[in-house]
C-alpha positions as CSV (number, residue, x, y, z in Angstrom):
1,M,6.1,13.1,1.1
2,K,5.9,16.8,0.6
3,R,6.1,16.5,-3.1
4,Y,3.3,13.9,-3.2
5,W,1.0,16.3,-1.3
6,Q,1.9,19.1,-3.7
7,I,0.7,16.9,-6.6
8,L,-2.4,15.7,-4.9
9,R,-3.4,19.2,-3.9
10,Q,-3.9,20.1,-7.6
11,P,-7.5,19.2,-8.3
12,Q,-7.1,18.3,-12.0
13,I,-4.2,15.9,-11.3
14,S,-5.8,14.3,-8.2
15,T,-9.1,13.8,-10.1
16,L,-7.3,12.3,-13.1
17,L,-5.4,9.9,-10.8
18,V,-8.6,8.8,-9.0
19,I,-10.6,8.4,-12.3
20,G,-7.6,6.5,-13.8
21,M,-7.5,4.1,-10.9
22,I,-11.2,3.4,-11.0
23,A,-11.1,3.0,-14.8
24,R,-8.5,0.3,-14.5
25,L,-10.4,-1.8,-12.0
26,P,-12.8,-3.5,-14.5
27,H,-9.9,-4.6,-16.7
28,S,-7.9,-5.8,-13.7
29,A,-10.6,-8.3,-12.9
30,L,-11.4,-9.2,-16.6
31,S,-8.9,-12.0,-17.4
32,M,-9.6,-13.8,-14.1
33,L,-13.4,-13.5,-14.4
34,L,-13.1,-14.7,-18.1
35,L,-11.1,-17.8,-17.1
36,L,-13.6,-18.7,-14.3
37,H,-16.6,-18.1,-16.6
38,L,-15.2,-20.4,-19.4
39,V,-14.2,-23.2,-17.1
40,T,-17.1,-23.2,-14.7
41,N,-20.1,-21.9,-16.7
42,L,-19.2,-23.1,-20.2
43,D,-17.4,-26.3,-18.9
44,Q,-14.5,-25.6,-21.2
45,S,-10.9,-27.0,-20.9
46,W,-8.1,-24.9,-19.4
47,V,-6.4,-24.9,-22.9
48,S,-9.5,-23.3,-24.4
49,A,-9.7,-20.7,-21.6
50,G,-6.0,-20.0,-21.9
51,L,-6.4,-19.4,-25.7
52,V,-9.1,-16.9,-25.0
53,T,-7.0,-14.9,-22.6
54,A,-4.1,-15.1,-25.0
55,L,-6.2,-13.7,-27.8
56,M,-7.3,-10.9,-25.5
57,T,-3.7,-10.2,-24.6
58,L,-2.7,-10.0,-28.3
59,G,-5.6,-7.7,-28.9
60,I,-4.5,-5.4,-26.1
61,A,-0.9,-5.4,-27.3
62,I,-1.9,-4.6,-30.9
63,G,-4.6,-2.1,-29.9
64,A,-2.7,-0.1,-27.4
65,P,-0.3,1.6,-29.9
66,W,-3.2,2.0,-32.3
67,R,-5.6,3.5,-29.7
68,G,-2.8,5.8,-28.4
69,A,-2.1,7.0,-32.0
70,R,-5.8,7.8,-32.4
71,V,-5.7,9.9,-29.2
72,D,-2.7,11.8,-30.7
73,A,-4.4,12.3,-34.1
74,W,-8.1,12.8,-33.2
75,G,-8.0,14.2,-29.7
76,L,-9.1,12.4,-26.5
77,R,-12.9,12.6,-26.8
78,R,-13.2,11.4,-30.4
79,A,-10.6,8.6,-29.8
80,L,-12.5,7.2,-26.9
81,I,-15.9,6.8,-28.6
82,P,-15.2,3.5,-30.3
83,S,-13.9,1.9,-27.1
84,I,-16.9,3.1,-25.1
85,F,-19.3,1.3,-27.5
86,V,-17.3,-1.8,-28.3
87,E,-16.4,-2.6,-24.6
88,T,-20.1,-2.6,-23.6
89,I,-21.2,-4.6,-26.6
90,V,-18.4,-7.2,-26.4
91,W,-18.3,-7.9,-22.6
92,C,-22.1,-7.9,-22.3
93,T,-22.3,-10.4,-25.2
94,V,-19.5,-12.8,-24.2
95,P,-21.4,-14.4,-21.3
96,H,-24.3,-15.4,-23.6
97,V,-22.5,-17.0,-26.6
98,S,-20.6,-20.3,-27.2
99,L,-16.9,-20.7,-27.2
100,E,-16.5,-20.3,-31.0
101,W,-17.8,-16.7,-30.7
102,V,-15.8,-16.0,-27.5
103,Y,-12.5,-16.3,-29.4
104,P,-13.0,-13.4,-31.8
105,L,-15.0,-11.3,-29.3
106,A,-12.1,-11.5,-26.8
107,F,-9.6,-10.4,-29.4
108,I,-11.9,-7.5,-30.5
109,G,-12.5,-6.5,-26.8
110,G,-8.7,-6.4,-26.3
111,L,-8.2,-4.5,-29.5
112,F,-10.6,-1.7,-28.5
113,S,-9.7,-1.8,-24.8
114,L,-10.0,1.6,-23.2
115,P,-6.4,3.1,-23.4
116,V,-6.5,4.2,-19.7
117,F,-2.8,3.8,-19.1
118,S,-1.6,5.8,-22.1
119,V,-4.2,8.6,-21.5
120,V,-3.4,9.0,-17.9
121,R,0.4,8.8,-18.5
122,T,0.3,11.2,-21.4
123,A,-1.9,13.7,-19.5
124,L,0.4,13.6,-16.5
125,G,3.4,14.3,-18.7
126,I,1.6,17.4,-20.1
127,M,0.2,18.6,-16.8
128,T,3.5,18.4,-14.9
129,T,7.2,19.2,-15.4
130,G,10.6,18.2,-13.9
131,D,10.5,16.5,-10.5
132,N,6.7,16.9,-10.2
133,R,6.4,14.8,-13.4
134,R,8.4,11.9,-11.8
135,T,6.4,12.2,-8.6
136,A,3.1,12.0,-10.6
137,F,4.3,8.9,-12.5
138,A,5.2,7.3,-9.1
139,L,1.8,8.0,-7.7
140,D,0.2,6.5,-10.9
141,A,2.4,3.4,-10.5
142,T,1.3,3.0,-6.9
143,A,-2.3,3.2,-7.9
144,T,-1.6,0.6,-10.5
145,E,-0.2,-1.8,-7.9
146,L,-3.3,-1.4,-5.7
147,V,-5.7,-1.9,-8.6
148,F,-4.1,-5.3,-9.6
149,I,-4.4,-6.5,-6.0
150,V,-8.0,-5.5,-5.6
151,G,-9.1,-6.7,-9.2
152,P,-8.4,-10.5,-8.8
153,A,-10.0,-10.5,-5.4
154,S,-13.2,-8.9,-6.6
155,A,-13.2,-11.3,-9.6
156,G,-13.1,-14.4,-7.4
157,I,-15.9,-13.0,-5.1
158,V,-18.1,-12.1,-8.0
159,A,-17.7,-15.4,-9.8
160,T,-18.4,-17.5,-6.7
161,Q,-20.9,-15.4,-4.8
162,I,-22.8,-13.7,-7.5
163,S,-22.3,-14.7,-11.2
164,S,-19.6,-14.5,-13.8
165,T,-22.2,-13.6,-16.4
166,I,-23.3,-10.6,-14.3
167,G,-19.6,-9.8,-13.6
168,L,-18.6,-9.7,-17.2
169,S,-21.6,-7.5,-18.1
170,V,-20.8,-5.1,-15.3
171,I,-17.2,-4.9,-16.6
172,G,-18.5,-3.9,-20.0
173,V,-20.7,-1.2,-18.6
174,T,-18.2,0.2,-16.0
175,A,-15.5,0.3,-18.6
176,S,-17.7,2.4,-20.8
177,V,-18.7,4.6,-17.8
178,A,-15.0,5.1,-17.1
179,G,-14.5,6.2,-20.7
180,L,-17.3,8.7,-20.4
181,A,-15.7,10.0,-17.2
182,L,-12.4,10.5,-19.0
183,M,-14.3,12.3,-21.8
184,I,-16.0,14.6,-19.3
185,L,-12.7,15.3,-17.5
186,N,-10.9,15.7,-20.9
187,P,-7.4,15.9,-19.5
188,P,-4.8,17.5,-21.9
189,T,-3.0,15.1,-24.1
190,R,-1.2,17.8,-26.2
191,S,1.1,20.6,-25.3
192,D,-1.1,23.2,-27.1
193,D,-4.0,22.5,-24.8
194,P,-4.9,25.5,-22.5
195,K,-4.7,23.2,-19.5
196,A,-1.2,22.0,-20.4
197,V,1.7,23.0,-18.1
198,A,4.6,21.6,-20.1
199,L,5.6,23.4,-23.3
200,R,5.9,20.0,-25.0
201,A,5.4,16.4,-24.1
202,N,8.5,14.5,-23.1
203,V,8.0,11.1,-24.7
204,H,11.2,9.7,-23.1
205,E,10.0,10.5,-19.5
206,E,6.6,9.1,-20.6
207,R,8.5,5.8,-21.5
208,L,10.0,5.8,-17.9
209,G,6.5,6.2,-16.5
210,A,5.2,3.3,-18.6
211,E,8.1,1.2,-17.3
212,A,7.1,2.1,-13.7
213,S,3.5,1.2,-14.3
214,F,4.5,-2.1,-16.0
215,I,6.6,-3.1,-13.0
216,A,3.9,-2.0,-10.6
217,A,1.3,-4.1,-12.4
218,A,3.3,-7.3,-11.8
219,P,2.8,-10.1,-11.2
220,F,-0.9,-10.3,-12.2
221,G,-1.4,-7.2,-14.5
222,V,1.5,-7.4,-16.9
223,A,-0.8,-8.5,-19.8
224,E,-2.9,-5.4,-19.3
225,V,0.1,-3.0,-19.3
226,E,2.7,-4.4,-21.7
227,G,0.8,-2.9,-24.7
228,E,1.3,0.5,-23.2
229,L,5.0,-0.3,-22.7
230,I,5.2,-1.0,-26.5
231,T,3.4,2.2,-27.2
232,A,5.6,4.4,-25.0
233,G,8.8,2.7,-26.3
234,W,7.9,3.2,-30.0
235,K,6.8,6.8,-29.4
236,S,10.2,7.5,-27.8
237,A,12.0,5.7,-30.7
238,R,10.0,7.7,-33.3
239,A,11.0,10.9,-31.6
240,R,14.7,9.9,-31.8
241,I,14.3,8.9,-35.5
242,K,12.6,12.2,-36.3
243,S,15.3,14.3,-34.7
244,R,18.2,12.3,-36.2
245,G,17.1,11.6,-39.7
246,R,16.2,8.6,-41.9
247,A,19.7,6.9,-41.6
248,F,19.1,6.4,-37.9
249,K,16.1,4.1,-38.7
250,S,18.0,1.3,-40.3
251,R,20.8,0.7,-37.8
252,F,20.3,-2.3,-35.5
253,N,23.8,-2.5,-34.0
254,W,22.4,-1.9,-30.5
255,I,21.2,-5.5,-30.4
256,S,24.0,-7.2,-28.4
257,A,24.2,-10.7,-27.0
258,S,23.1,-9.4,-23.6
259,V,20.2,-7.4,-25.1
260,L,19.0,-10.5,-27.0
261,A,19.2,-12.5,-23.7
262,V,17.1,-9.9,-21.9
263,F,14.4,-10.2,-24.7
264,I,14.3,-14.0,-24.4
265,A,14.1,-13.7,-20.6
266,A,11.3,-11.2,-21.0
267,G,9.3,-13.7,-22.9
268,G,10.1,-16.3,-20.2
269,A,9.0,-14.0,-17.4
270,G,5.7,-13.3,-19.2
271,A,5.0,-17.0,-19.7
272,L,5.9,-17.7,-16.1
273,L,3.6,-15.0,-14.7
274,T,0.5,-15.8,-16.7
275,G,1.2,-19.5,-16.3
276,T,1.3,-19.0,-12.5
277,E,-1.9,-17.0,-12.6
278,V,-3.7,-19.8,-14.5
279,G,-2.2,-22.4,-12.2
280,I,-3.5,-20.6,-9.1
281,V,-7.0,-20.2,-10.5
282,A,-7.1,-23.9,-11.6
283,E,-5.8,-25.1,-8.2
284,L,-8.4,-23.2,-6.3
285,E,-11.2,-24.1,-8.7
286,A,-10.2,-27.8,-8.3
287,Q,-10.5,-27.3,-4.5
288,S,-13.9,-25.5,-5.0
289,R,-12.2,-22.5,-3.3
290,S,-12.4,-19.9,-6.2
291,G,-13.7,-17.4,-3.7
292,D,-10.3,-17.4,-2.0
293,L,-8.5,-16.0,-5.0
294,G,-8.2,-12.7,-3.3
295,I,-6.2,-14.2,-0.4
296,V,-3.7,-15.9,-2.7
297,F,-3.3,-12.9,-5.0
298,L,-2.9,-10.6,-2.0
299,F,0.1,-12.7,-0.9
300,W,1.5,-13.1,-4.4
301,C,1.1,-9.4,-5.5
302,G,1.9,-8.0,-2.1
303,S,5.2,-9.9,-1.9
304,S,6.0,-8.5,-5.4
305,L,5.5,-5.0,-4.1
306,I,7.8,-5.7,-1.1
307,G,10.4,-7.3,-3.3
308,G,10.4,-4.3,-5.6
309,L,10.9,-1.9,-2.7
310,V,13.8,-4.0,-1.4
311,Y,15.4,-4.3,-4.8
312,G,15.1,-0.6,-5.3
313,S,16.9,0.1,-2.1
314,M,19.9,-2.1,-3.1
315,N,23.1,-0.6,-4.3
316,R,24.0,-3.3,-6.8
317,A,22.3,-4.7,-9.8
318,I,21.4,-8.4,-10.3
319,S,21.2,-10.2,-13.6
320,P,17.5,-10.5,-14.7
321,L,18.4,-14.0,-15.9
322,L,19.5,-15.1,-12.4
323,L,16.3,-13.5,-10.9
324,L,14.1,-15.2,-13.5
325,L,15.9,-18.6,-12.9
326,A,15.3,-18.2,-9.1
327,M,11.7,-17.2,-9.6
328,A,11.1,-20.2,-11.9
329,V,12.7,-22.6,-9.4
330,L,10.7,-21.2,-6.5
331,T,7.4,-21.6,-8.5
332,V,7.8,-25.4,-8.6
333,P,7.2,-25.9,-4.8
334,M,3.7,-24.4,-5.3
335,Y,2.9,-28.0,-6.4
336,F,2.8,-29.0,-2.7
337,A,0.0,-26.6,-1.8
338,T,-3.0,-28.5,-0.2
339,D,-5.3,-25.6,0.6
340,T,-5.8,-21.8,0.2
341,W,-3.3,-20.8,2.9
342,S,-0.5,-23.1,1.9
343,L,-0.9,-21.9,-1.7
344,A,-0.8,-18.3,-0.5
345,L,2.3,-18.9,1.6
346,L,4.1,-20.8,-1.2
347,S,3.4,-18.0,-3.6
348,L,5.4,-15.5,-1.4
349,A,8.8,-16.7,-2.5
350,P,8.3,-16.4,-6.3
351,G,6.3,-13.3,-5.8
352,L,9.2,-11.6,-4.0
353,L,11.3,-11.9,-7.1
354,C,8.7,-10.8,-9.6
355,A,9.0,-7.0,-9.5
356,P,12.9,-7.2,-9.1
357,T,13.1,-9.4,-12.2
358,L,11.2,-6.9,-14.3
359,S,13.1,-3.9,-12.7
360,A,16.4,-5.6,-13.4
361,A,15.5,-6.3,-17.0
362,S,14.6,-2.6,-17.6
363,E,17.7,-1.6,-15.7
364,W,19.9,-3.9,-17.9
365,L,18.4,-2.5,-21.1
366,T,19.1,1.0,-19.9
367,D,22.7,0.2,-19.2
368,L,23.2,-2.0,-22.4
369,V,21.5,0.3,-24.9
370,A,22.6,3.8,-25.9
371,E,20.2,6.5,-24.8
372,N,19.2,7.2,-28.4
373,R,18.0,3.6,-28.8
374,R,16.3,3.0,-25.4
375,G,12.8,3.7,-26.6
376,E,13.1,1.3,-29.5
377,A,14.6,-1.3,-27.2
378,M,11.8,-0.9,-24.7
379,G,9.3,-1.4,-27.6
380,W,10.9,-4.7,-28.5
381,Y,11.1,-5.6,-24.8
382,G,7.3,-5.1,-24.5
383,S,6.7,-7.2,-27.7
384,A,8.9,-10.0,-26.2
385,M,6.9,-9.9,-23.0
386,T,3.6,-10.0,-24.9
387,T,4.7,-13.1,-26.8
388,G,5.5,-14.8,-23.5
389,T,2.2,-13.8,-21.8
390,A,0.2,-14.9,-24.8
391,L,1.9,-18.3,-24.8
392,G,1.9,-18.8,-21.1
393,S,-1.9,-19.2,-20.6
394,P,-2.6,-21.9,-23.2
395,L,0.6,-23.8,-22.4
396,T,-0.3,-23.9,-18.7
397,G,-3.8,-24.9,-19.7
398,I,-2.3,-28.0,-21.5
399,F,-0.4,-28.9,-18.2
400,V,-3.6,-28.5,-16.2
401,D,-5.7,-30.6,-18.5
402,T,-3.2,-33.4,-19.0
403,L,-1.4,-33.5,-15.7
404,G,-3.5,-31.6,-13.2
405,P,-3.4,-28.1,-11.5
406,A,-0.6,-28.9,-9.1
407,Q,1.6,-30.4,-11.8
408,A,1.1,-27.2,-13.8
409,F,3.3,-25.3,-11.4
410,I,6.1,-27.8,-12.1
411,G,5.5,-27.6,-15.9
412,I,5.5,-23.8,-16.1
413,G,8.4,-23.5,-13.7
414,L,10.6,-25.9,-15.7
415,L,9.6,-24.2,-18.9
416,A,10.9,-20.9,-17.6
417,V,14.1,-22.6,-16.4
418,F,14.5,-24.0,-20.0
419,I,14.0,-20.5,-21.4
420,V,16.7,-19.0,-19.1
421,V,19.1,-21.7,-20.4
422,I,18.2,-20.8,-24.0
423,A,18.9,-17.2,-23.2
424,L,22.3,-18.0,-21.8
425,I,23.2,-20.2,-24.8
426,A,22.0,-17.4,-27.2
427,Q,24.1,-14.9,-25.3
428,Q,27.2,-17.1,-25.5
429,I,26.7,-17.9,-29.2
430,R,26.2,-14.2,-30.1
431,R,29.3,-13.3,-28.2
432,R,31.3,-16.0,-29.9
433,V,30.2,-14.9,-33.3
434,R,31.1,-11.3,-32.6
435,R,34.5,-12.4,-31.2
436,T,35.1,-14.4,-34.3
437,R,34.2,-11.5,-36.6
438,R,36.4,-9.2,-34.6
439,T,39.3,-11.6,-34.9
440,R,38.9,-11.9,-38.7
441,R,38.8,-8.1,-39.1
442,T,42.0,-7.9,-37.0
443,R,43.7,-10.5,-39.1
444,R,42.7,-8.8,-42.4
445,A,44.0,-5.5,-41.0
446,R,47.3,-7.1,-40.2
447,M,47.6,-8.8,-43.6
448,G,46.8,-5.4,-45.3
449,G,49.6,-3.9,-43.3
450,F,52.1,-6.5,-44.5
451,V,51.0,-5.9,-48.1
């Protein structure tokens, strides 16, 4: 605790953490509010609503590395100007247009989403060193966890008690205000800044900070953070490539059977988490209890936090495939929910395994991939997760529209089980191919010896 207070007593860092936390709040409520607006106000199907959130997710995943690169190239203030204008225009326009216009606007909104995570994480990496840096990243991850508990609750209240139209407009305005606050604060993002403490940025520790934020955002906020995971991973990989030369770039021998299985599982976890999110919203909307979203998400996200703490205290690692399989199986009983409280209680079991699944996947990649390839591996891991989250919403929307909200939990749970099976099969096939190649090389070597 002493180290935490040392960090918080520094005005620049504590102000940055507070502004970063407030700046994330609008986006933490965005996907939930967008779903409710499309289904209730525009009377759209859940498939259409899921496609909109999928497009926004893809926009965020593509835009995060791009926006982060602009910060590096142009400096913070210039890089934030496009996001400040676009966020206000897009999210104040979306409530007043038809579905055909919502699709491209959602993608553009995601593409120009304020790069809060990368800005805060990069600044913390520049403003701290050593153990203080790890402590600062831990505080940022804790703030992320709180944001993605409060966000869904506020979205449900706004949509039911006020108006989703007003809510989306407020998100656009507050996101821009948050961008202006970051411009005024202007935290250092380069080591040559007078306010910098570190002699140079450590992109590899920045990647670890991105992993911590990604796990903390689960289960609800992975779609908002995975783009930053891709950014941090590729920045780390580029640093390795630059230090080791061009030949380093073309080698992909780090992709083993187990690594491939983790990537497939990451896609499955992304689909399961966003699918469960859509299922919860659809179930409560069908019961005319959308205002109770905060209760269910408090249980679901809170249990993920507890599960992550318990897993972190364990002395042995567990396969992410087994954890994902268990989480998928435990999602199916949410079918039996009859009201808000039963849905909240049934979400506890799969929620407990959410953060451990993501932690175990990151841990496995760390163990399976050599240190000089971990950044690249984490970039691919984020891409796999993005693919899953983008597919999860519309697929669950199909289940909701054709079978019903309750049956959607069965559908998305069984889909995740199927993905785990595919990952295990891919793992075995890859191992068998490598074993066969190794045997052939051994035989050729022996034959060469006889000759």
